[in-house]
N, C-alpha and C positions, 0 to 999 in steps of 0.2 A: 669324489668331490673334495673330501677332506684332504686327501693326499695331494691333489692338484693344488689346492690353496696353500698347503704347507710348502710345496715345492716352489711356487711363485714367490712366497715370502722369503725363502732362502735365496732365490736368484736375484730378487730386486730389493732386498732389505725392507720389504713391506710397502714399497711405493707403487705396486701394480694397480691397486684400487684407485689411487690418485691419478695415475696415468690413464687408466681407462675412463675416468670421469672427464679428464681434459680432452681426450679424443672425441668424446660425445658432445661436448659443449659447442654452441654456435654463438654468433653475435646476437641472435634472437633468443637468448636463454630465458627460461621462465623465472619468475620471482623466487620460487622455492624448488629445490631439487632434493629428492630423498635418495640416499644411498642405503640399500638394504642388502647386506649388513657388513659391518666390520668385525673382525675377530681377534685382532692383536693391537697392542699399543702402538707399534710401529706404523701400522696403517693409518691410525688416527693422527699421529704426529705429522706424517707426510702430507696429509690433507690440510691440516692446520697451517703448516709452513707455507703452503701455496695460496691458501684462501683466507687466512687470518681470522679476524673476529667475526666474519660472516658465518663461520662454521659453528653449528650447534650439535653437540653430541648428546643424544638421548639414549639412555640405557634402560631397556625393559627387562624386568626380572620377575621371578615367581619362585615359590618353594619347589624343591626338587620333585616331590611327588606330583605336583600339579603340572610341571613340565613333562613328566613321564606320561601323564594322562593325555595331555594335548598331543604329544608325539604319537602315541598309539592311535589316537583318533584321526590323525592326518594321513596315516599310511594308506596308500592306494596301489592298485595294480598298474597304474599308468606310469609310475616312476619308481625305480628300484632304490630303496633306502635300507639302512641297517635295521635289523628286526626289532630293536628296542632302544629306548633312550639311554639305558645303561651302556649299551654297546657304543653309542655315539660319544659318551663322555670318557671312553677309554682313550680317545685321541687327546694328546697333551694340549693342543691348542684349544680344543673345545672345553677341556677341563678347567682352563684358567680364565674363561670368558667372564665369570662373575667378578673377577678382580678389576675389570674395566669400569665397574661402578665407582671406583675410587677417583677416576680421572674424568668422569662424565660431567657435563653441565647440568643434566637433568636425569633423575632416576625416578622411574614410575614402577611401582609394585602392582602387578596386574592380576594378583590372585583373586581379587573380588571385583574384577572389571569385565564388562563385555567389550567386544572389539570397539564399538562406537564410543564407549567411555574412554578408552585409551586415546582414540582420535581427538576427542574433545579436550582431554587433559594435555596432550602433546601440543595441540593447536594453541591452547591458552598459554602454555609456557613459551611458545614461539612468538606470542604477541599477535597472532593472526586475527584474534577477536578484538584487538586493541586494548590498550591499558586503561582507557576510559571510554566514554560514549560521545563520539562526535555527533553533533546535532545535524542530522541529514534529512529530516522529514519536515515538509511544510504541509499543513492541514488547511483545507478549505471547507467551510461550513456555512449554512444559511443562518441568518440571525433573526428571521421572522417566521412566517408560516409557509415557507417554500416559495418557488417561482420567483426567487430574488434575482435570477440571472446567473446562477453559479456556473452553468455549463459554458457560457460565453467567456467568463473570467478564467475558468479552468483551461479552456481551449487556447486562450491568449498566452497563458503562462507555460503551457505544456512543453514548448520547445526547450525550455531551460532544464529539463529533468531527464534522468536516465530511466526512471520507472514511474508509471502512473498507476495508482491503486484506486479501485472503485469498491465502495461498500453499498449496503442497502439493497433494494430490489426493483423490479420493473414497474412499481407503482409511482416511481419518480422519473419524470422526463426532463432531460437537460438539452435545451435547444441551442444549437451552435450556428453562427452565421457562416455561410459559405456560398459560393456561386456554383450553379445557377439558382439553387434553392437551399434554404436552411435544412439542417438535419437534426433530428432529435434522438439522443442516446438514452436508452432505458437501462442498459446493462454494462456496456463498455465505458471506459473512461472518456470524458468529453474531448480530450486531446488526441484521440486515436488517429484522426485524419490530419491534424496539424503538426504532428511530430513523429519522429521515428522511435520514440521511447518504447521500452518493453511494457507490456500491459499485465495487470494482475487483478483478478476478481477474488476477493478475500474470503476466508472461511466463514465469516459471519453473514455473507451475502445470501440472498434468496434468488433463485434462477427460474425464469420462464424459458424453457428450452427453445421453443419456437422463436421467441423474440431474440434471444441471444444468438441463435444460429443465423437469423436474418441479418443482424447487425454485423456478424463476422463476415458474411457474404458481401453485404453492401460495402464494407470497408476493406475488403480484400486482406483480412488479417490472417497471416500464416501461423502454423502451429507453434513454431519456435519463438514467435513474438508474444503470444498470449499464454499466461499461466492461470488456470482455473483451479482453485483449491478443491481437493476431492471432498471436503466436508461442507461445501456450500450446498444448502438444501434446495430441492427441486419443488416447484409448485405443481400440484396435481389438479385435475379437473374438479375433484371434490372440494378442494380448497376454495376455488372460485365460486362454486355453488353455495358453500357454507357462508360466504361473505356477502351474499345478496342482500341480506337484511341490513347490513351496515351501509350499503349504498344510500338508502333512503334515511337511515337512522342518523348517521353522522357524515354523510356525503363522502364515504370511502370511495376509493377508485375501484374497489371490487376485484383487484387483480390476484387475490388469493395469498398475498404476502403474509398477512397477519395470521391466517389459519395455518399456513405452512410452518410458521414459527411456533404456533401452539403445538402442532404435531411433534415438532422437534423436541419440545420439552415433555409433552405428555407421553410419547411412545418410547420412552427410554427403557426398553425391555427386549431381550433377545428374540422373543416370539413376534415382535412387531417389526415389520419391514418398512423402514423409512428410506426413501430414495434420495441419494445425494448425487452430486455432479459425477462422481467416479462411477456411478451405476449406469450412466447414459452412454451408450456405445458411440453415438455421434460426437460426443465431447472428449472421448478418451485421448485423442492426439494432443489435447490442450491441458490434460490433467497433470498437475505437478503440485507437490507440497509447497505452498507459498511461503511458509515459515523459512524453509531452507533457501528459497530464492532471495528472500529479504536478508537473511543472515549473510549470504554471499555478497549482496549489494553493500551492506554495511561494512563488511571487511574490505571492500574495494573503495570505500568512500564515495559511493554513488548517491546521487540526489533523488529524492522520492517526493512525489506530490500525491497526497491522500485526499481524494475527493468525496466529501460527504454528500448526502442527499436530504431533500426536504428542508425543514428549518427548525431552529431551537424551540419556537413556540408550539411545535407539533410533537415535542419529545414525550414519549410514553410516561416519563417520570416528572418532567418539569413543565409540560404543557398544560392546557386547560382541559383536564380529563372530564368527560370521556371523548372530547373532540380532539383526539390525538392519533398519531400513527402507532405502529406496532413495535417501535424500536426507540432507543435513545439516540437522538439526532445531534447531541452535543459532541464536542471534540473528544471527550472521554469515551463516549459510546462508539464513535468511529474508530478510535484507536483500538478499542477492545475487539471490534469486529474484524479489524485488519490483522491483529496480533502484533501490534507495534507498541513498544514501551513509551510512556510519556517523556522519559529522559532523552529520547531520540528527536524530539520536536524542536525545530528551530524557529519557525514562524507559524502563526495562526492567522489566517485571513478569513474574516467574517463578512459575508456578503449581505448587504441590506439594500432595499429599494426605497425610493423617495416616498412612495405610497404603498404600504404593505397590502397584500391581498390574501383572501381565503377563497377556496373553491365554492361555487354556488351549488345549491341542491339540484338533483336531476329534474325535478318538476318545474324549475324556474320560478317558483312562487315563494316557497318557504325557504328560509336559510337556516339550516340546522348544522352547518359545518363548524360552528363554534363562534364564540364572541370575538369582536374586534373593538378597539377603542375608536370612537367617533367615526362610524361608517359614513361614507359620502358616496356620491354618484360619479360616474365617468363624465357626465355632462358638466359637473362642477370642475373637474380637472381640465376638461377641454376649455372652459371659460378662463381658467387661471393661466393655462400654459399657452393658449393660442393654437393648440393642436386640433385637428379635425376629430369630431366625435366618432365618425365612422371608422377612422383609423384606430382610435383607442378601442372601440368595440371589437374590431377584428384582431387586435393584438392581445387583448385580455381574455383569451381562451386558454384553458389549461392544456398542457402538452400531452397528457396521458388520456384524459377522459373527454377533452374538447368541450368542456362546460364553460359558460361565462363565469368570470371571477367577480367576487365582491371586493371592494376597495375601501380603504380608510385613510384618515389622516396619519401622518407619521407618528408612531407610538414611542415616545421618549422613555417611558417606563420599561417597555419591552426591550428597547436598545440597551438600557442599563442592565437588565436582567441577563440578556444575551451576552453582554460583555463580562458580567460576573461569572457566568457559567462556563464560558469558553476561553476567557483570558486572551482576547485577540491582540496581536501585535500590530495588525493592519485591518482597516476597513476597506472593502470594495463597495462603492456606492453606485448603484445602477438606476436607470430610468431618470437621469438628471434632466432630460428634455421635458419630463412631466412638470418640472418646476417652471420652465420657460422654454418655448420652442427655439429661442435664439441660442440656447446651449448646444444645439446640434451643429452649429458653425464652429464651435470651440475646438481648437487643436492643442491648446495649452491651458493651464489652470487659470491664468489671469484673464483669459478670454471669456470665461464664464460670467454670467450676469452678477452684479454686486450682491443681490439677494441670495443667489445660489452659493456664492462664496461664504456669506454669513451663515447660511444653513450648514455648510460643510464644517466650518469652524466650530459651530455649536455641537455637531456630532462628535467631533474630536474631543471636545471637553467632556461630554457625557460618557463617551465610551472609553476615554483614557487611551486612545490609540489613533494613529494617523490615518486619515483617509488617503490612501496611497494609490488607489486605482479608481478611476471615475469613468463610468460608461455613459456616453452622451447620446447614443442612438444605436440601433441594431443594423449596422452595415459595416463595410470595410473601414478600417482605421477608426474604430468606435471607442477606443479607450485612451484616456489621458493617464499616463503612467508617471506617478510622482514618487515612486519608490526610491529610497536612499540605499537600497540593497538590491542585489541580484544573486541568483543561485550560484553563479560561477565566480562571484567576487570573494576575495579573501577577507574583506572587511565587512563583517556583519553588524 
């Protein structure tokens, strides 16, 4: 092979590598082409003359004894090579390769690097990771106690994104309007059915295997579309049993999410076997490291919607303990679970409803799910809005446990706290028909009732963010879109 290369160099004056490249190129050439490898200055010059500044010459080097060690390690019976690196370097062309470092654009000393380290360093030099951080991620979170209508907002926005990411666990149900009947997502992103975006279940997620498999089947999700991180933990039957006391104690959903999270922290020992998504045979076609998936997406400039679950008022750290969930439900917590840097965030959409709710207790008599400011009845909302009480009662049932909800006046202090913790750029306001039944007829902002418009303006002042999405009812064309931005726009 050395002799053949030398002969081609003499015959073509070093242009044979360039000519071979030209013969292989098509009109559909990829963004990056790697030539492995060049051995003479003439070869490099010929390529540069034809392709100019697009050419980047990376010279990999190491100490001679390290190269000899690597050469000896790679010798196999499948391909006949010279017996040692010393024999290789007797060839004059091979002996002068180190001099190419003088004309290279990039030199990487590989003595103390693994293969993947070299790839990362070379990619960084080529700018494949970008010279800065383009803000490609929009985050959607709840601003109250959950059930704010996040699923329907996420479903509406989903078409604008390349990737939809879901965090949290099966204790949160996100109901989406569709014909002939609504669908509730517990594990998959809420835009699964309304977009062709790729789907990601993040490493911080908690998985109920039966629920997830059912949703995959219901939605016809193919393996190449969905990536489940191998480190998402699996809920076991024992987790559900251990949470029974929380169902009556704090009106927990009892889906085992909190206990699974406890085990993840408690059982960090080689002797303990904690099952993760990668351990479930049925899920293996979907198992992929989502960090790498997102890194590739960032490199391509793809847009990502991160869908949080539950609400800021239920945050393990910032809610009214002990009446909280088992995770941090703020933007920061969602980003940590997804493995996304805050510097990647472009917009934060905080979803709030006109009358916040908390879940009622299973016995229907005592309410131990936590405090709310100025609790009122659905009968009072029916009187104010003109909506039928029976309709409100059928609507205000939780998506996961199917319990009646408690309802309260809009909590301005909670809005301010949610805005402080999440830093929203936008507010999505839902259940605007609860202010006045006439709002169901509105298709534009100015068609809302005057009192509703005043209410929205007050929210904008307190939150310091625009109410850019308004849900007027739960049916087709139910959102008034006031955004001054869109995902595909260059003007953010």
